[in-house]
Structure formats: structure tokens, C-alpha cells
Residue, then its C-alpha position, 0 to 999 in steps of 0.5 A: m499499500r502506497t503510504l505517505i507520512i505528513g509531519l516529521g516530528r517526534i511521532g512522524r519520524l518514529v513512524a518513519r523509522d518503522l516503515i524503513q525497518n518494517p515495511s510490511d505491506r506498506q510502501w513509503v512513497g513521500a512525506v510532507e514537512v514545512s521544511t524540505e531540508a532532506a539532509l536535516f531530516a535524514y540526519l534526525l532520522n538516523h540520530d535521535s537524542t532520546y531513542g539513539h541510532l537507527d538500527s537498520a541501514a542509515i538513511f542518506t540524501a541523494n539530492d535536496s528534496t529526497l530522503i534515501a532509506g537504505q536500499h529503498t527508493g527515493i522518498p520525496l519530501y513536499q511542503s504542500v499536501s496538495e502536491a504530495l497527494k497528486s505526485c504520490d498518489p497514496e492509498l494510505i496517509i499517516e497524519c502526524s502533523g496535528d495541524p487542523n487545517v491539514a486534517r480538514t484538507l484530508a477529510d474533505a479530499s477523502t470523500k472521493g475515496h482515493f485513500c484513507v487516513i490515520f490521524s494522530s489526534q482527535t480532530d473536529a474535521v472528522r467528527g460525525r462523519d460516517e467514514t470515521f472510526v475511532w481506533v483503540e488498538g486491542v479494544n475495538h480494532t476488530a470493528y474496523n470496516p475497510a469498506q466503510h472507514r476511510l478516516i481513522v483516528n488514533p485518539g492520543c497516548l493517554n487515551n490509548c493508556l486509559i481505555p484498555a485499562l478501563t476495559a480490564v477493570n470494567a470487565y471485573r466490576t462496572i465503573v460508575s465514576g472516577t478521577f485520574v492525574s497523568v504525569h506526562s513527559v514534555t513535548n515540543t509544544q513547550p519552550v525550553l526557556d519561558h516564551i510567550a505562548k497562547h496560555a500563561r502555563w504553556s509559556r513556561a519552561g518545560f524542563d524547569n517546571l511542573i506544568p498543569a494542563g487540562h485533559e477532557p476525555s469525556q466524549l471519547i470515554a462515553r463512546f467506549f463506556p456510555a454509562l461512565g461519560q461525564q463521570l470520569i474527570g482528570q488532569t495532566v502535569r507535564a514533567p521535566v523528562s524527555h519520555t514516558s508518562y504515568v497515570t494514576l486512577t481512582l475508580q468507584t465500581d458498582k460492587p465491592l472489589s479486592t486487590e487480588g481481584l483487581s490484580s487478576a482483572f488485569r492479568s486475565s484481560t482480553v486486551p492483548a499483551h502488546v497493548l496492556g501489560l502488568d509489571e511487578r517490578a519497582l521500575v522507573s520511567s527510563d525502564y520504559k523507553f522502548d516499551g511499545r505497550s499502550a498501558i503497563i499496570d504498576a503491579t506495586n500500586i494496585r489497591a482496593l480502598a474501602a468497598n467499592t474503590a479501585f486505586f491503580s497506576a500505569w506507565y505509557n511511553n507517550e512517544w514510542a508506544f503511541a507511534a507503535r499504535m500508529s504503526d499497528i493501525s497502518k499495518a492492519i489497514a494495509s493487510h486488508s484488501y483495499s479497493r480504490 
């Protein structure tokens, strides 16, 4: 399947690495980025300060507008989405820019049925469309219908962590309400030094502060847990680490539960092991640098409080694991029969 990446940022470059190392049924045919400095992107694909050197054959440049990936054919870089669509004729687009204008352009263009798009975040451009499918790997992936779904939403790293964990608990006891707090690593939305931004807290230096940030999951949670809906509220706090995040949940259930029962619910969950795991070890965030699971339950921090309250925490690598889900989804789509 001819695959176009839009956005060669943190997630886009990790997805590109996967396309190079594990092409599967996907053929990488182009990338869209504001800058088309091929030498710079080749350098950043080869060398990452967090994840190290690319394991497979090095990427190098053949000219000013093309990346060459090992023995692969040239990968042209484009500044314009419209130009890339025309030149590359993609069947699958992996949208990693997060730009709402790009999302609207792709959503409108997809009505012609020439390609399908995986979006790296929830976007208003695709809400309410019949062809939209919110894909949470390991939870509802079997509901994907290639004949209908052309706009696929991968709903974010924290949601990818929360929903599998909630699915495991809800199979044991029905969740009626809850709260969570996620300690989240910095992203490129935060400045290195204080710098005027849209919001006061986002103006503060990412590596010098703990920075509270809102997270409103109710619409998405209601899609998977209709009775829970507005009854789950939470907060994120950006922390000065370069990768991996940690979320703690307190949930109220309809029936009494036990610590042993809660632990067993995670161990026996129907959510597959590449998505949901449980770790008995007393580890820290750096131990999960290359962990591709969406949610790793911290077994040292599982407790039943009072009669109907569950308390637990989970790790998730907001870059590596999220990129792994983008890759999982793209591989699954490419493996289906696809008619243009």
C-alpha cells in the first residue's frame, strides 16, 4: 500500500523508522513537512537524542528534496499536501502533523475515496462523519470496516492508555465514576525557556517546571463506556523528562472489589499483551524507553480502597508506544483488501 507521512516531528520520525525497518505491506512513497531540507531530516531520522541511532541501514540524501532509506527507493519531501497527493498518489496517509487545517483538507479530499487517513489525534474535521472510526488498538480494532472507514482516529497516548486499562477493570466490576492524574513528559509544544505562548502555563520552560494541563476525555470515554461518560474527570501535569508518562486512577465501581481481584482482572484481560501489560517490578520511567505497550499496570500500586474503590497506576511511553499504535493501525489497514 502506497503510504504518505504528513509531519516528520517526534511521532512522524518514529513511524518513518518503522516504515524503513518493517515495511510490511506498506510502501513509503513520500513525506510532507514545512521544511524540505532532506539532509536535516535524514540526520534526525538517523540520530535521535532519546532513542539513539537507527538500527537498520543508514538514511542518506541523494539530492536536496529526496530521502534515501537504505536500499529503498527515494522518498520525496513536499511542503504542500496537495502537491504530495498529486505526485505520490497514496493509498494510505499517516497524518502526524496535528494541524487542523491539514486534517480538514484530508477529510474533504477523502470523500472521493482515493485513500484512507490515520490521524494522530482527535480532530473536529472528522467528527460525526460516517467514514470515521476511532481506533483503540486492542479494544475495538476488530470493528474496523475497510469498505466504510476511510478516516481513522488514533485518539492520543493517554487515551490509548486509559481505555484498555478501564476495559480490564470494567470486565471485573462496572465503573460508575472516577478521577485520574497523569504525570506526562514534555513535548515540543513547550518552550525550553520561558516564551510567550497562547496560554500562561504553556509559556513556561518545560524542563524547569511541573506544568498542570487540562485533559477532557468525556466524549471519547462515553463512546467506549456510555454509562461512565461525564463521570470520569482528570488532569495532566507536564514533567521535565524526555519520555514516558505515568497515570494514577481512582475508580468507583458498582460492586465491592478486592486488591487480588483487581490484579487478576489485569492479568486475565482480553486486551492483548502488546497493548496492556502488568509489571511486578519497582521500575522507573527510563526503564520504559522502548516499551511499545499502551498501558503497563504498575503492580506495586494496585489497591482496593473501602468497598467499591479501585486505585492503580500505569506507565505509558507517550512517544514510542503511541508511534507503535500508529504503526499497528497502518499495518492492519494495509493487510486488508483495499479497493480504490
